[in-house]
N, C-alpha and C positions, 0 to 999 in steps of 0.2 A: 504494500500500500504506500502511495506517495504522500509526503507531508502536506502537499498543497490540498489534497482531498481531505486529509485529517483536519487541517486548520479551517477549511471551508465549513465542515460539519460543526466544528466547535463554535465558530462565529455565528452560524445560523441558529444554534441552540444554546447560546451562552447564558441568557437570562434564565431559561427554564432549568438548565443544569445547575445553576447557582441556587435558585429558589428551592429546588428539591433537597439540596444539602441543608439549606437553612431550616426547612421543615423538620429534617431528621435531627438537627441540633437542638430543636426545641423540646425534645423528649428527654427527661432526666434519667437516662438508663445507667444508674449508679449501681454497680454490682456489689460494692462493699456494704451496702445497707439494705436489709431485707424489705424495708418499707417501700422500696422502689421496684419491687418485683413486677407489679402491673406495668410499669414503664419499660422494664426489660422486655416483657412479652410484646408490648406495643411496638417497640423498636424492631424486634425480630420480625414481626408481621410486616412492618413498613419495608424492611430490607427485602423480604420475600417478594412483596408486591412489585418492587422496582426491578428485581431480577426477572420476574415474569414479563414485565413490560419491555425489558431489554431484549428478550428473546431466548431466555434459558429454558431448558426442559427439566423435568423431574425436580421442580423447586419444592422444597419442603422445610418445615420447621421441625428439625429432628430432635427428639428429647434426649437429654443426658441426665446424669445424676444430679446436676445442678441446672444452670440456665441452658436453654436449648441452643443448638447449632443450626444456623441457616445453611442448608446444603442445596446446591444447584449444579447443573451440568449442561453442556452442549457438545454432543459428539457428532462431528461432521464426517469423520472417517476413522474407524478403529486403527487403521494402519499409520495414521499421522500422530505426531507427538501430542502429549497431553500436559497442559500447564495447569497446576493446581494453585488457585489464588487463596491465600489465607489473610484474614483480617479480623478485627473485633468491633462489635457494636456497643460494648459497655464502656463506661467512662469512669474517671476518678471522681471522688467527692469534690464538691466545689469549695469547701471550707478553706480558709476563712472568708465568708461571704462579704464581710465589710471591706475587704481589700479589692474587690472587683469594682471597676469603673462603670460597668453596666451589668445588669443581671446575667448570670452565667448561662441561663437557658432561654435567654431572649437575644439571639444573635444579632449583632450590629456590624456594619462595615465601616472601618475608620482607616484613614491614611496615617502612616508612621514614617519615620526616617528610613527604616529598612524596607518598608513596604509602601512606597509612594503611590502605587496604583491601588492600594487598599488591601486590608486584611479582615478576615472574619473573626470577630471576638466572641467566643463562646466556649464552654466546656466541651471537649471532644472535637473542636474544630480541626486540630492537627492530629490528635491522638485519641482515637484513630478513625473517627467517622469521616473526616475530610479525605484522608489518604485512602481509606477503604473504599469510599464512594467513587474515587477516581477510577478504580478498576471496574465498577459497575457501569460507569458511563463510557469508559474505553471499550468495554465489551459491547455496549449498546451501539456505539459508533461503528464497530466492525460488522455487527449484525445488520444494521440499517443500510450500510454501504456495500453489503455482500462481500466483505474482504476478510472475514475470519479465516486465517490460514491453517488452523489446527484445532484440536479439541481443548476444552477448558472445563474445569470443575471449580466451584466456589465452596469454601469452608469458612463461614463467618461466625465466630463464637461470641459468647457473652460473659466470659469470666476471665479475660486476660488480665484485667487490672487487679485481680485477687489471686493471680498465680496459675490460672487455668487448671484448677484441681479436677475438673470433670472431663477435660479434653482427652487425656491419656486413655482412659477406659473407652471413651467414645471412638477414638481412632482405632483401637484394637477391635472393637465390635464392627467397625465399618471398613476394615482394612481392604477388603476385596474391592469395594467401589472407589477406594482412594488410590487405586493404581494410577501412576502417572510418571512423568519424566523429570519434573522440577517443581519446587514450591516457590511462588512469587509473593513477596511480602513488602508492603509499603507501611512501615511503622518505625522508620528511622529518619535520619536527616542528611542533608548535604552541607558542605562547608559554607557555601554562600550562593546567592542567586547567580553570580557570575563565575562560580567555581564548583562545578558538579563533583560529586564523590559517591562512592558505593562502599558501604561497610563490608569488610571481609572478615570481621571478627566481632563477637559480642561477649561481654562479660557475663559470668554466671551470677547467681544470687543465693545467699542464705539469709533468711529473715527470721529474727528472733524476738522474743519478748522476755523481759526480766522483771521479776517481782522480788522486792526486798522487804522482809517483814521484821519488824522490831518488837516493841511491846504489844501486849494484847489489846490495847486501845490507844486512841489519841491521848496525849498527856499535856499537862500545863507546862509550857516551856520554861517558866520560871522555877517551878517546883522541882522538875526533873531534868531540865537542861544541863548538860555537862556531866550528868551521872549515868544517863541511859543513852544508848546509841540512837542517833537520828537516822532512819532509813534513807532519807533523801541525801544527807551528807555522805553516808556510806556508798550509796549508788553512784553519786557524782565522782567519788574517789575511785571506785572500781572502773568506771568508764574512762576517767582521765588516765588511769594506769594502763589502758589498752594500747597507748602509744608512748614511745620514748621521745627523747629530745629531737630525734631526726624524723619524727612522724612515722617511725617504723612500728608495725603492729607487733605487740609483745606476746601474743598468745603462742605458747610453745607448739612447734610443728606447723604453724600457719603457712610458712613459705616453703615448706618441704617439697611440694609438687609444682611450684610456680615455674612456668616456662619462661626462661630468660631469653630475650631476643638478642641476636647478634648485633655487633656494631653496624654492620651493613643494613640490617633491617631497621634499626633505629635511625639511621641516616635517611632512609626512604621516608619514614614517618615525619622527619623534620622538614621534608620538602613541602609539606602541606602549608598553605598560607596561614599565618597566625600572628596577630598583632597584640602583644601583651597589654599595651596601654589601652587599646580599644576594648579588650576583654575586661579589664578592671573597670573601665568607664561604664560599660554596659551593665555590670553588676553593682556599681556604686560601692566598690571596695578599695581600700587604700593599697592593698597588696594581696598576692596570692600566697598559698601555703600548701604544703604537701610533702610527700616522701622525698628526703634529700637525695640528690643525684639524678633526678628525673625532671623533665620539662612538664609544663601544664598539660600538653597534649598527651604525653606518655602517662601521666598520673591518671588521666580520665579514660585511657584506652587499654593500656597493656599492663597496668599495675593493679593489684587488689587493694581494696579499701575497707574501712570499718567506720560507719557513721551512725549517729543517733538520729532517728527519724521522729521521735517524740518522747517526752519525759514529763511525768506528772506525779503529784502526791501532795498531801497537806492542804492548806487553805489557799485558794486562788480567787476567792470572791472579792467584792468591793470592800474597801477599808482594811482593817487589821484584825487578826485573830492570832494570839500568841499560843500556837499549838506545836507540839512535838508529834509529828504524824506517826501512825502505826505502820503505814506501808508507803512504798514508793515504787514506781513502775517506769520502764523505758522500753521502747521499740528500737531495735538495732538491726541495720542491714549491712551485710558484707558483700561487696562485689568481687567476683572471682575471675581469674584468668585461666587460659588453657592449661590443662592437666590437673587443676584443682577440682575437687568433688564437693558438692554442696552438703551431702550427708556427713562426710568426714569433717568438714569445717564446722558444721553445726555441733557435732560431738566434741570437737576440740574446744569450741567456744563454751559449751555447757560445762565441761570438765574444768576449764580455767576459772570461770566465774565461781563455781562451787568451791574450788580449792583455795582461792585467795580471799573469799569473804570472811570477815572476822566472826568469831563465835557469838558476838553480841547480836547478830541478825541471822535470819534464815533466808536462803536464796532459792527461788524457783525459776528455772529456765525452760521456756516453751519454744520449740521450733515451729514456725509457721511455714509458708511456702518457700520453695527454692527452685533452682534450675541450674543447668550446666553451661559452661562457656562453650563457644563455637568458633571455628575458623573455616572459612570457605576459600577454596582454591581459585586464584585468578586465572588458572588455565582451563577451568571448566567451561563447557558450552554455555551454561547459564550466565556466568559472569561475562564472558565475551559478548553475548547477545545484549546484555544490559549496558555494557560499556559502549558498544557500537551505537545503541539507541540514544544514549545520552550525548555522545559525541556529535550525533546528527542534529539533535534539537538544541543543544547548548553551544555548539560550535567549538568545543574543546573536549579533549579526552578526560573522563572523570578520574579522580585520584582514589586509589584504594585506601580505606581508612579503617581504624579499629574503633567501634562504637563503645561508649562507656556504659550504656544501658544494658538491660537484660530482656530477652524474649525467651522464657524457659522452654517454650514448645519447639523452638528450632532444633535443639538437641533431640527432642522427642521425635520429631519428624525423621531425623536421620536414623535413629534407633529402630523405630517401628515401621517406617515406610521405605527406608534405605535411600531417601532423597535429600539432595542438597537444597538449601534455601537461598534465594537471591534476595538480598536486603535492598530493595529498590525504593528507598525513601526520597521524599521531595520537601520535607519540612526543614526548618532551621532550628538550631539549638536555642536561639533567642526567642522562640515562639511560646515560651512560658508553659511548657508541658507540665502537668501535675500542679501548676501554680495558679494563683488568681490571674485573670486577664489572659488566659490561653488564647492564641490566635493562629491563623493560617492565611498566608498571602494568597490573594486571588491569582497572581502570576504563577505561584507554585501549584495551585489546584489545577489550573488549565494546562500548565506545562506537563503535569503528570498524565493527564488525559491524552495529550499529544504524544508523549513518549512511549507509553505502554503498548500501543498497537505495533510500534516498531520493534519492541522486544519480541512480540509474537512472531512477526515476520522473520526477524533474525534467527530466533530459536528454531523455527521450522526449517529454515534454509541450512543452518549449521548442523542440525541433527541429521540431515541427509535422508529424511523420511518423506 
């Protein structure tokens, strides 16, 4: 398919394609909160309807142990390659609501310095409704112009933001109909709108919750303070001790399996455009910090991390209450790199916290969801097809990068289906994913719809089927 025909179709349908996404963004499909279950089902139904309208066959809302998976397919010739599109329709909670400049589920379009043509501000705009919906519209484009060159299957889930706990069993149950040649995912980012990139690696994840229990009830901090351990003080000390002065993680055995990149590989990573001053300005920070001996790009891509995602305990209401709390809690995530295993790291973390906690408190460690790190070969047909497609639409060859985030199901796809995943994202790191004021550039949205059909064409041709 020629780009001119693609761009003509996009231009003719630009307003409709945008309004459909805006409608989807209005539904608060938050998977982390059970009260939004009706909205989860409403969103799944909306995705199903759009896939039917686009021309897919066998479209269904397939039940799982949790939220359903929207499955669809279009088989034009069993002898041709099959591309499996993965995405998710669930979104992160919008909290803290007061930091949003506009209601999170009332999408608005505003111009910014990075997005002068406008960006959609709404929860899920980039992660992942906007990027997932690019694939639905690219498929529609190919169907309406009679240019679909190969088979396609869609697998759009509703639990990615809580670790995809039900997708593994669902994949095993549906392994027969998930036969294909490659997984195509748009849930990652590019370096900049003038610098395309493709992630060839993702970090894994081990997500933990820690509970520190002291006295059997909240105490008067004047009567008991200084004599009885304060769980919040203890928890803060335990967390602080997880890093040394070089920001090296101190958990015994943590780095045992870490894959160390060669000097040559690190030199390639350093070729990616990166302006430290602009980075700090965008985040409104005076300086960066992290593991000694590594650049900011390396710290967020090829090195493991440990971060507190939330901490609470005691009195946090208005005014003052002089209380020595009975309990303190924290949620802690560790990003993992190739060769590390989330189960092993979770066990090391638990053992460490339990061993170093003072006898004045009791510690309970609970492992939540996790996932394994992934590396994709730049020599694969899938990567080459994506690289060629981006080079055609952006006018320059994309840079292979290591993403700092985690998509736990990518390793699962490799294990259960034997398929590589191509991380074909079009968002930007500055799009405030998981944060207030999440947004997605209109240019990025339309660029994805323009580029995806070229991947289909390239993959079909390079596969030789």
